[in-house]
C-alpha positions as CSV (number, residue, x, y, z in Angstrom):
1,M,-0.1,-0.1,0.3
2,S,1.0,3.7,-0.5
3,M,1.6,6.3,2.1
4,N,-1.4,8.8,2.7
5,R,0.3,12.0,4.0
6,R,-0.3,11.6,8.0
7,E,2.2,8.2,7.6
8,F,4.4,9.9,5.5
9,L,4.7,12.9,7.8
10,Q,5.2,10.0,10.6
11,L,8.4,8.8,8.6
12,L,9.5,12.1,8.3
13,A,9.3,12.1,12.1
14,V,11.1,8.6,13.1
15,A,14.1,9.7,10.0
16,A,14.7,13.0,12.5
17,A,14.9,10.9,15.6
18,G,17.1,8.4,14.2
19,G,19.4,11.3,13.1
20,F,18.0,11.5,9.6
21,A,16.9,14.1,7.1
22,L,14.9,13.4,4.1
23,D,15.6,16.2,1.2
24,S,13.7,19.4,1.8
25,R,11.7,19.2,-1.4
26,H,10.1,15.5,-0.6
27,A,9.8,16.7,2.7
28,L,7.6,20.3,2.3
29,A,5.7,18.2,-0.6
30,G,4.2,16.0,2.3
31,A,4.7,13.0,0.5
32,P,6.9,11.1,-1.8
33,A,6.2,12.8,-4.9
34,G,9.4,14.8,-5.5
35,L,11.2,11.8,-5.2
36,Y,9.0,9.7,-8.1
37,D,8.8,13.3,-10.1
38,V,10.4,12.2,-13.1
39,P,9.3,15.0,-15.7
40,A,10.0,13.9,-19.2
41,F,11.9,15.7,-21.6
42,G,12.6,15.3,-25.1
43,N,10.9,12.7,-27.6
44,V,13.1,9.2,-27.2
45,S,12.8,7.6,-23.3
46,L,14.7,4.5,-22.3
47,L,13.7,2.9,-18.8
48,H,16.6,0.4,-17.8
49,I,17.0,-2.2,-15.0
50,T,20.1,-4.8,-14.5
51,D,21.0,-7.3,-12.1
52,V,17.8,-8.0,-10.3
53,H,19.2,-11.5,-9.4
54,A,15.5,-13.2,-9.3
55,Q,14.3,-10.9,-6.3
56,L,10.6,-10.3,-6.8
57,L,9.6,-9.2,-3.1
58,P,10.8,-6.0,-1.3
59,I,14.6,-6.6,0.3
60,H,17.4,-5.2,1.9
61,F,20.8,-4.6,-0.1
62,R,23.8,-3.1,1.9
63,E,26.2,-1.2,-1.1
64,P,30.0,-1.8,-0.6
65,N,32.4,0.0,1.6
66,V,35.4,-1.6,-0.5
67,N,35.2,-0.8,-4.0
68,L,38.9,-0.2,-5.4
69,G,39.9,1.5,-8.6
70,L,43.2,1.1,-9.6
71,G,45.3,3.1,-12.4
72,A,42.8,5.0,-14.6
73,G,40.0,4.2,-12.4
74,N,41.6,5.3,-9.4
75,G,39.3,8.0,-7.8
76,K,36.3,7.5,-10.5
77,A,33.0,6.0,-10.3
78,P,32.3,3.4,-10.1
79,H,35.0,3.2,-7.5
80,L,33.9,5.6,-5.0
81,V,32.2,4.5,-1.7
82,G,30.1,6.6,1.1
83,E,30.6,10.2,1.4
84,R,33.3,10.5,-1.4
85,L,30.5,9.2,-3.7
86,L,27.7,11.6,-2.5
87,K,30.0,14.4,-2.8
88,A,31.0,13.5,-6.3
89,F,27.4,13.5,-7.3
90,H,25.9,16.1,-5.1
91,V,23.9,13.8,-3.0
92,K,22.9,15.2,0.7
93,P,23.6,12.8,3.5
94,G,20.9,11.4,5.4
95,T,18.5,11.2,2.8
96,L,16.7,8.4,1.1
97,E,18.7,8.9,-1.6
98,A,22.2,8.8,0.5
99,H,20.6,5.2,1.6
100,A,20.1,4.0,-1.8
101,F,23.7,4.3,-2.9
102,T,25.8,4.0,0.0
103,Y,26.4,1.8,3.0
104,L,26.3,5.0,5.3
105,D,24.7,4.5,8.5
106,F,22.7,1.3,7.0
107,E,21.3,-0.4,10.1
108,Q,19.5,2.4,11.2
109,A,18.6,3.8,7.3
110,A,17.6,0.5,6.4
111,K,15.1,0.6,9.6
112,T,13.8,4.1,9.1
113,Y,13.1,4.3,5.5
114,G,12.3,0.2,4.8
115,K,13.0,-2.2,2.2
116,V,13.6,-1.4,-1.5
117,G,13.1,-3.1,-4.9
118,G,9.8,-5.4,-5.0
119,F,8.2,-6.5,-8.6
120,A,5.1,-4.9,-7.6
121,H,6.4,-1.6,-6.6
122,L,8.9,-1.4,-9.6
123,K,5.7,-2.0,-12.2
124,T,3.5,0.8,-10.4
125,L,7.2,3.1,-10.9
126,V,7.9,1.9,-14.5
127,D,4.1,2.8,-15.5
128,K,4.1,5.7,-13.7
129,V,7.3,6.7,-16.0
130,R,5.7,5.1,-19.1
131,A,2.7,7.2,-18.8
132,S,4.3,10.4,-19.6
133,R,6.6,9.0,-22.4
134,P,4.9,7.6,-25.0
135,G,6.6,5.0,-26.6
136,S,9.3,4.8,-24.1
137,L,11.1,0.7,-24.0
138,L,12.2,-0.8,-20.7
139,M,15.4,-2.8,-21.1
140,D,16.9,-5.5,-18.6
141,G,20.7,-5.7,-18.5
142,G,20.3,-9.7,-17.3
143,D,21.1,-11.3,-14.2
144,T,17.4,-11.6,-13.9
145,W,16.8,-15.2,-13.9
146,Q,18.7,-16.1,-11.2
147,G,19.4,-15.2,-7.3
148,S,16.1,-17.0,-5.8
149,A,14.9,-20.0,-4.6
150,T,11.9,-19.8,-6.7
151,A,13.9,-19.0,-9.9
152,L,15.9,-22.0,-9.4
153,W,12.9,-24.5,-8.6
154,T,10.9,-22.9,-11.8
155,K,14.0,-22.7,-14.1
156,A,13.4,-19.1,-14.3
157,Q,9.8,-19.3,-15.5
158,D,8.9,-16.9,-12.5
159,M,11.1,-14.4,-13.5
160,V,10.3,-14.6,-17.4
161,D,6.6,-14.1,-16.1
162,A,7.4,-11.2,-14.2
163,C,9.6,-9.8,-16.9
164,I,6.6,-9.8,-18.9
165,A,4.1,-8.6,-16.8
166,L,6.6,-5.5,-15.6
167,G,6.9,-4.8,-19.7
168,V,10.4,-5.6,-20.6
169,D,10.9,-5.2,-24.4
170,V,14.7,-6.0,-24.7
171,M,17.3,-8.0,-22.8
172,T,20.6,-9.5,-23.0
173,P,22.1,-12.0,-20.7
174,H,24.6,-13.2,-18.2
175,W,23.3,-15.8,-15.5
176,E,20.6,-16.7,-17.8
177,M,23.2,-18.8,-19.6
178,T,23.7,-21.2,-16.1
179,L,20.2,-22.5,-17.2
180,G,21.8,-24.2,-20.1
181,A,21.6,-23.5,-23.6
182,E,18.5,-25.5,-24.1
183,R,16.9,-23.7,-21.7
184,V,17.4,-20.1,-22.7
185,Q,16.3,-20.9,-26.3
186,E,13.2,-22.7,-25.1
187,I,12.4,-19.0,-23.5
188,V,13.7,-16.8,-26.1
189,N,11.9,-18.9,-28.8
190,G,9.0,-19.5,-26.6
191,D,7.4,-17.3,-24.4
192,F,9.9,-14.3,-25.3
193,K,9.0,-14.4,-28.9
194,K,5.2,-14.5,-28.2
195,A,5.2,-11.5,-26.1
196,G,7.5,-9.4,-28.4
197,V,10.6,-9.5,-26.3
198,D,13.7,-9.1,-28.0
199,F,16.8,-10.9,-26.8
200,V,20.1,-9.1,-28.3
201,A,23.5,-10.4,-27.9
202,Q,26.1,-9.4,-30.5
203,N,28.9,-11.1,-29.0
204,V,27.4,-14.6,-28.8
205,V,28.4,-16.5,-31.5
206,T,28.7,-20.6,-32.5
207,N,31.7,-22.1,-32.0
208,D,31.8,-23.7,-35.5
209,F,31.3,-20.8,-38.0
210,G,31.1,-17.7,-36.0
211,D,27.0,-17.5,-36.6
212,Q,25.0,-15.2,-34.6
213,V,23.2,-17.1,-31.9
214,F,20.8,-14.3,-30.8
215,K,20.0,-10.8,-32.6
216,P,23.0,-8.6,-32.3
217,Y,20.4,-5.6,-32.4
218,V,16.8,-4.6,-32.7
219,I,15.8,-1.1,-34.1
220,K,13.1,0.1,-32.5
221,N,10.7,3.2,-33.7
222,I,10.1,5.7,-30.9
223,N,7.9,8.7,-31.7
224,G,9.4,8.8,-35.8
225,V,12.9,8.5,-34.4
226,Q,14.6,5.1,-35.1
227,V,17.0,4.1,-32.2
228,A,18.8,0.7,-32.4
229,I,19.5,-1.1,-29.1
230,I,23.0,-3.5,-29.6
231,G,23.3,-6.6,-27.2
232,Q,26.3,-7.1,-25.0
233,A,26.1,-10.2,-23.2
234,F,29.0,-11.0,-20.3
235,P,31.9,-11.8,-22.2
236,Y,33.2,-14.5,-19.6
237,T,30.6,-16.4,-19.3
238,P,32.0,-19.8,-20.1
239,I,35.0,-18.8,-17.6
240,A,33.3,-17.4,-14.8
241,N,30.5,-20.0,-15.1
242,P,30.3,-23.5,-16.2
243,R,31.2,-23.9,-19.9
244,W,29.6,-27.5,-20.4
245,M,26.3,-25.2,-19.9
246,V,26.8,-23.3,-23.2
247,P,29.2,-25.9,-25.1
248,D,28.4,-24.6,-28.4
249,W,29.0,-20.9,-28.1
250,S,31.8,-18.3,-28.0
251,F,31.4,-15.1,-26.0
252,G,34.0,-12.5,-25.8
253,I,34.0,-8.5,-25.8
254,R,34.6,-8.2,-29.5
255,D,34.7,-4.6,-30.2
256,D,35.5,-5.2,-34.1
257,S,31.9,-6.5,-34.3
258,M,30.6,-4.2,-31.8
259,Q,31.7,-1.2,-34.2
260,K,30.4,-2.9,-37.2
261,F,26.9,-3.3,-35.9
262,V,27.1,0.0,-34.4
263,D,27.7,1.2,-37.9
264,E,25.4,-1.0,-39.6
265,A,22.6,0.4,-37.6
266,R,23.5,4.0,-38.7
267,A,23.9,2.8,-42.1
268,K,19.9,1.4,-41.7
269,G,18.7,4.7,-40.3
270,A,19.5,5.0,-36.6
271,K,19.3,8.3,-35.2
272,V,20.2,7.0,-31.6
273,V,22.3,3.8,-31.0
274,V,22.4,2.3,-27.7
275,V,24.2,-0.7,-26.3
276,L,22.4,-2.6,-23.3
277,S,25.5,-4.4,-21.7
278,H,26.4,-6.9,-19.3
279,N,30.1,-6.1,-19.7
280,G,30.9,-4.2,-16.3
281,M,31.2,-0.8,-15.7
282,D,35.0,-0.5,-16.1
283,V,34.9,-2.4,-19.6
284,D,31.9,-0.4,-20.9
285,I,34.2,2.7,-20.0
286,K,37.2,1.4,-21.9
287,M,34.7,0.1,-24.9
288,A,33.2,3.6,-24.7
289,S,36.5,5.1,-25.4
290,R,37.2,2.3,-28.6
291,V,34.0,2.1,-30.5
292,T,32.6,5.3,-31.8
293,G,28.9,6.0,-32.5
294,I,27.6,4.4,-29.6
295,D,25.4,7.4,-27.5
296,A,25.1,5.4,-24.6
297,I,25.6,2.2,-22.8
298,F,23.3,0.8,-20.5
299,G,25.3,-1.3,-18.5
300,G,25.2,-4.0,-15.5
301,H,26.9,-6.9,-14.0
302,T,29.3,-5.1,-11.4
303,H,26.3,-3.8,-9.5
304,D,27.3,-0.5,-9.3
305,G,24.5,2.3,-8.4
306,V,25.9,5.5,-10.2
307,P,23.5,8.5,-9.7
308,Q,24.8,10.0,-13.2
309,P,26.1,8.7,-16.4
310,I,30.0,9.0,-17.1
311,Q,30.7,11.1,-20.2
312,V,33.6,9.1,-22.6
313,K,35.4,10.8,-25.0
314,N,36.2,8.7,-28.1
315,A,37.3,9.4,-31.8
316,K,33.8,10.6,-33.1
317,G,32.6,12.1,-30.1
318,V,31.1,11.2,-26.2
319,T,29.4,8.2,-25.0
320,L,27.2,8.4,-21.9
321,V,28.0,5.2,-19.5
322,T,25.4,4.3,-17.0
323,N,25.2,1.7,-14.5
324,A,21.9,0.9,-12.7
325,G,22.6,-1.0,-9.5
326,S,21.3,-4.1,-8.6
327,N,18.3,-6.2,-6.7
328,G,15.7,-4.4,-8.3
329,K,16.7,-1.2,-6.5
330,F,16.7,1.3,-9.0
331,L,15.0,2.2,-12.4
332,G,17.3,4.3,-15.0
333,V,15.6,6.8,-17.0
334,M,17.2,8.0,-20.1
335,D,15.7,10.8,-22.1
336,F,16.9,12.0,-25.6
337,D,15.5,14.9,-27.3
338,V,16.1,14.2,-30.8
339,A,15.8,16.7,-33.3
340,G,17.2,16.8,-37.2
341,G,18.7,13.3,-37.0
342,K,21.0,14.3,-34.0
343,I,20.7,14.4,-29.9
344,K,20.0,17.8,-29.3
345,G,20.0,16.8,-25.2
346,W,19.6,14.3,-22.5
347,K,18.6,14.0,-19.0
348,Y,19.2,11.3,-16.9
349,R,17.7,9.9,-13.4
350,L,18.4,6.8,-11.4
351,V,15.4,6.4,-9.5
352,P,15.8,4.3,-6.1
353,V,12.8,1.9,-5.6
354,F,11.4,2.6,-1.9
355,S,8.7,-0.5,-1.5
356,N,7.3,1.9,1.2
357,L,7.0,5.2,-1.0
358,L,5.6,3.1,-4.0
359,A,2.0,1.1,-4.2
360,A,2.2,-2.2,-4.9
361,D,0.8,-2.7,-8.5
362,K,-2.3,-5.6,-7.7
363,K,-2.0,-7.4,-10.8
364,M,1.9,-8.2,-10.2
365,D,1.2,-9.0,-6.6
366,A,-1.2,-11.1,-7.6
367,L,1.3,-12.7,-10.1
368,I,3.9,-12.9,-7.3
369,A,1.4,-14.6,-5.0
370,K,0.6,-17.2,-7.5
371,I,4.3,-18.2,-8.2
372,R,5.3,-18.4,-4.3
373,K,2.2,-20.3,-3.4
374,P,3.4,-23.3,-4.3
375,Y,7.1,-23.3,-2.3
376,E,5.9,-21.0,0.7
377,A,6.5,-24.1,3.2
378,K,10.0,-24.6,2.0
379,L,10.7,-20.7,1.6
380,S,9.6,-20.0,5.1
381,E,11.4,-22.8,6.9
382,K,13.1,-21.0,10.0
383,L,16.9,-21.8,10.2
384,A,18.2,-19.3,12.6
385,V,18.2,-15.7,13.9
386,T,20.7,-13.0,13.1
387,E,22.2,-10.9,15.9
388,D,24.4,-9.6,13.5
389,L,23.8,-7.5,10.2
390,L,24.8,-9.7,7.2
391,Y,25.4,-8.6,4.1
392,R,27.6,-9.5,1.0
393,R,29.4,-7.1,-1.0
394,G,32.4,-5.5,-1.2
395,N,36.0,-6.3,-2.6
396,F,37.3,-8.6,-0.1
397,N,34.7,-10.0,2.4
398,G,31.2,-9.7,3.8
399,T,29.8,-11.2,7.1
400,Y,27.1,-13.4,4.7
401,D,30.0,-14.7,3.0
402,Q,31.8,-15.0,6.4
403,M,29.3,-17.3,7.9
404,I,29.1,-19.7,4.6
405,C,32.7,-20.0,4.9
406,D,32.4,-21.0,8.4
407,A,29.4,-23.1,7.9
408,L,31.9,-25.0,5.5
409,M,34.6,-25.5,7.7
410,K,32.8,-26.7,10.5
411,V,30.2,-28.9,8.6
412,K,33.1,-30.4,5.9
413,G,36.1,-30.2,8.8
414,A,38.0,-28.0,6.8
415,D,41.4,-26.1,7.8
416,A,40.1,-23.6,5.3
417,A,37.2,-22.5,3.1
418,F,36.9,-20.8,-0.2
419,S,33.6,-19.0,-1.6
420,P,32.9,-17.4,-4.6
421,G,33.0,-13.4,-4.7
422,F,29.5,-13.4,-6.0
423,R,28.0,-10.0,-5.9
424,W,24.5,-10.7,-5.6
425,G,22.9,-11.9,-2.2
426,T,20.4,-9.7,-0.3
427,S,21.4,-8.0,3.7
428,L,19.6,-9.1,6.9
429,L,19.4,-6.8,9.8
430,P,20.2,-7.7,13.3
431,G,17.2,-9.7,14.8
432,D,15.9,-11.2,11.4
433,V,15.4,-14.6,11.0
434,I,17.2,-16.3,8.7
435,T,14.9,-18.7,6.5
436,M,15.7,-21.1,3.9
437,E,14.1,-18.2,1.4
438,Q,16.9,-16.0,2.8
439,L,19.9,-18.4,2.7
440,M,18.9,-19.2,-0.7
441,D,19.3,-15.6,-1.9
442,Q,22.6,-16.3,-1.3
443,V,23.5,-19.9,-2.8
444,A,20.4,-20.5,-5.5
445,I,22.5,-21.7,-8.5
446,T,22.8,-24.6,-11.0
447,Y,26.0,-26.1,-10.0
448,P,25.7,-26.1,-5.9
449,Q,27.7,-28.7,-5.1
450,T,30.3,-28.0,-2.2
451,S,34.0,-30.0,-1.8
452,L,36.6,-31.0,0.1
453,T,39.9,-31.3,-1.8
454,N,43.4,-31.7,-0.3
455,M,45.6,-28.3,-1.7
456,T,49.6,-27.5,-0.8
457,G,50.0,-24.1,0.5
458,E,51.1,-23.3,-3.1
459,T,47.8,-24.1,-4.8
460,I,45.9,-22.0,-2.2
461,K,48.3,-18.9,-3.2
462,T,48.3,-19.6,-7.1
463,I,43.7,-19.6,-6.5
464,M,44.2,-16.1,-4.5
465,E,46.3,-14.9,-7.0
466,D,44.5,-15.8,-9.8
467,V,41.4,-14.4,-8.5
468,C,43.2,-11.2,-7.2
469,D,44.2,-10.3,-10.8
470,N,40.6,-11.0,-12.3
471,L,39.6,-8.3,-9.8
472,F,42.8,-5.8,-10.2
473,N,44.3,-5.9,-13.4
474,D,44.9,-2.9,-14.6
475,D,43.5,-3.6,-17.8
476,P,39.5,-4.0,-17.3
477,Y,39.1,-6.0,-20.3
478,Y,41.3,-9.1,-18.1
479,Q,38.8,-8.1,-15.4
480,Q,35.8,-10.7,-14.8
481,G,33.8,-8.1,-12.5
482,G,33.2,-10.1,-9.4
483,D,34.8,-9.6,-5.8
484,M,37.5,-11.2,-4.0
485,V,37.0,-15.1,-3.3
486,R,35.8,-15.4,0.3
487,V,38.6,-16.7,2.4
488,G,37.9,-18.7,6.0
489,G,40.4,-19.8,8.2
490,I,43.6,-18.3,6.2
491,Q,44.6,-14.9,6.9
492,Y,46.4,-13.0,4.3
493,S,47.5,-9.3,3.2
494,V,47.0,-8.3,-0.3
495,T,48.4,-5.5,-2.4
496,P,46.1,-4.5,-5.2
497,N,48.7,-2.4,-7.2
498,A,51.5,-5.0,-7.1
499,G,52.1,-7.1,-9.9
500,I,50.4,-10.6,-11.1
501,G,51.2,-13.2,-8.7
502,K,52.5,-10.7,-6.3
503,R,49.8,-9.4,-4.4
504,I,48.9,-12.1,-1.9
505,G,51.1,-12.4,0.8
506,D,51.5,-13.1,4.7
507,M,49.1,-16.1,4.5
508,T,48.7,-17.8,8.0
509,L,46.0,-20.5,9.3
510,K,45.7,-20.5,13.1
511,G,48.7,-18.2,14.1
512,K,51.3,-20.4,11.7
513,P,52.5,-19.3,8.0
514,V,50.9,-21.1,5.4
515,D,53.3,-24.0,4.5
516,A,53.8,-23.9,0.3
517,K,54.8,-27.9,0.5
518,K,52.0,-28.7,3.3
519,T,48.7,-29.9,2.3
520,Y,45.2,-28.8,3.8
521,K,41.8,-29.8,3.6
522,V,39.8,-27.0,1.7
523,A,36.4,-26.4,1.6
524,G,34.4,-24.8,-1.5
525,W,31.3,-24.7,-3.8
526,A,30.4,-23.7,-7.1
527,P,32.7,-26.2,-9.2
528,V,32.7,-25.1,-12.6
529,G,33.9,-28.6,-14.0
530,E,31.1,-31.0,-15.2
531,N,29.6,-33.8,-13.2
532,A,30.9,-32.6,-9.7
533,K,29.4,-34.5,-7.1
534,G,28.9,-33.1,-3.1
535,A,26.2,-32.0,-0.9
536,P,24.5,-28.7,-2.5
537,I,25.7,-25.7,-0.5
538,W,22.2,-24.6,0.7
539,E,22.4,-28.1,2.7
540,V,25.7,-27.4,4.6
541,V,24.9,-24.1,5.3
542,A,21.3,-24.9,6.6
543,E,22.8,-27.8,9.1
544,Y,25.1,-25.2,10.3
545,L,22.4,-22.8,10.8
546,R,20.1,-25.3,12.9
547,D,22.6,-26.3,14.7
548,V,24.2,-22.9,16.0
549,K,20.2,-21.6,15.9
550,V,21.7,-17.8,16.5
551,V,24.2,-16.0,14.5
552,K,26.5,-13.7,16.6
553,Q,29.8,-12.2,16.9
554,V,30.5,-12.9,13.0
555,K,34.5,-12.3,12.8
556,L,34.8,-11.2,9.6
557,N,38.1,-12.2,8.0
558,Q,39.4,-8.9,5.7
559,P,42.9,-9.1,4.5
560,K,45.4,-6.5,5.7
561,V,45.0,-4.0,2.3
562,I,48.5,-2.8,1.6
563,G,49.1,0.5,-0.4
564,M,45.6,1.6,-0.8
565,G,45.1,4.2,2.3
566,K,44.1,7.4,0.2
567,N,42.2,5.4,-2.5
568,P,38.6,6.9,-2.8
569,G,37.3,3.0,-2.9
570,M,37.7,1.9,0.6
571,I,36.5,3.2,3.9
572,V,36.8,0.5,6.9
């Protein structure tokens, strides 16, 4: 339900008591209209969601306090956190927007302002924005069909149905591929085709002859203006995720073919050319500097909520690069004023979705209830209660990932544990019940097997160095966009700006140096190899949670970070 004037003024009072202040224009309105008044501009409007990770209901999601940028990215978006980000984008501290974009005062702000996202609330916002923008398109940047229990159990049918109901027009993929090529094609050629949803990816081709697997782009007529949307799937899908799930397809960045399709779309009469990308923002920024003729890149993958586009110069002009956060927290709204075949101006808003301030769309609400009904008993199973803030996100660790590592070590009898540096996964506040649904928000993947492996100290270091280079390589085209592997049991130091193979040091286990030649028992999960055996990660963590009953005093195993003392992407 939406708030009436009295309820909203009560929210203002609670916010003030908690030391928070809403932006004055919202307060003076006596209602949240100011936040959701997005005046139309121009004649071409593109709406953007990305990295929803199958979150149909409102959630909490803590933004990172560590998002390091090196080289050209040092001190620049998206590698700004906390007050540095607010200052760079002129966002007033203590506001709704400050809570949406940063981790600052997270617990108190989350209690004050409530949850974010939720497809029923997002639907209301989408419809409100589109009502003043005839012909506008809604684009989905991928990582939509994965990230929840119901998405896993329905093979993404829940999200397919919800996205069609939301009004998505165009989509590009990443985690979608972990459903397997056959299921992806079934959706693209079935439900999506029937609903008129275009699935585009210029950089996915067959291994044999290099044929396009999906449409590389689509041209839409918006109020008499030809608009091309070129798809860019996650380039490293067969590396970061199991190759055996898409054995016949090749991915990659493919700047050359991107340039070819930009030029082709222009030749066909497109006056606006945009890329719907799942590269990650650093990769998008580099691509924007190399490929000409792109007006804007609507990016995803790295979950960066960036309030305004980065303007990137290239040989023939400027490309706007955006990134629209994750978990249904934001709706990106880009308006272009196109006249005489050229863009004369633009305006952009990244609008936070606060479920307390947006009425739930009744039809979407009913659809979500229908989707969840067969699974409610499983979803609502109480596993434990947390006394700590549990979150994932940040370059090195989060308390939820730490708990997963603790569970792996205890249940598996391991000396150490690795947990993938995934950026998806919702947050829980102190006092929250950890249900099976909330556990699945962290671990719901199609290759969930756990393992216990004997590894030498040398092998452990090699694995950590490899992942670290994926995160901190100076060249964005060699980054894969996740965070550092989460490590349980082993303490270490990291020097992000050191060379390949030289970033990890001071490795100890139980106070003793890790011996390169000694063998250790290491637990892990999410193997990319085919035919892996082992209990699913949710069974292992559920067993741990049922045993401890109360999660408290989670000791966060953060590495000692060297050489980053003044980096604006780190506040610890």
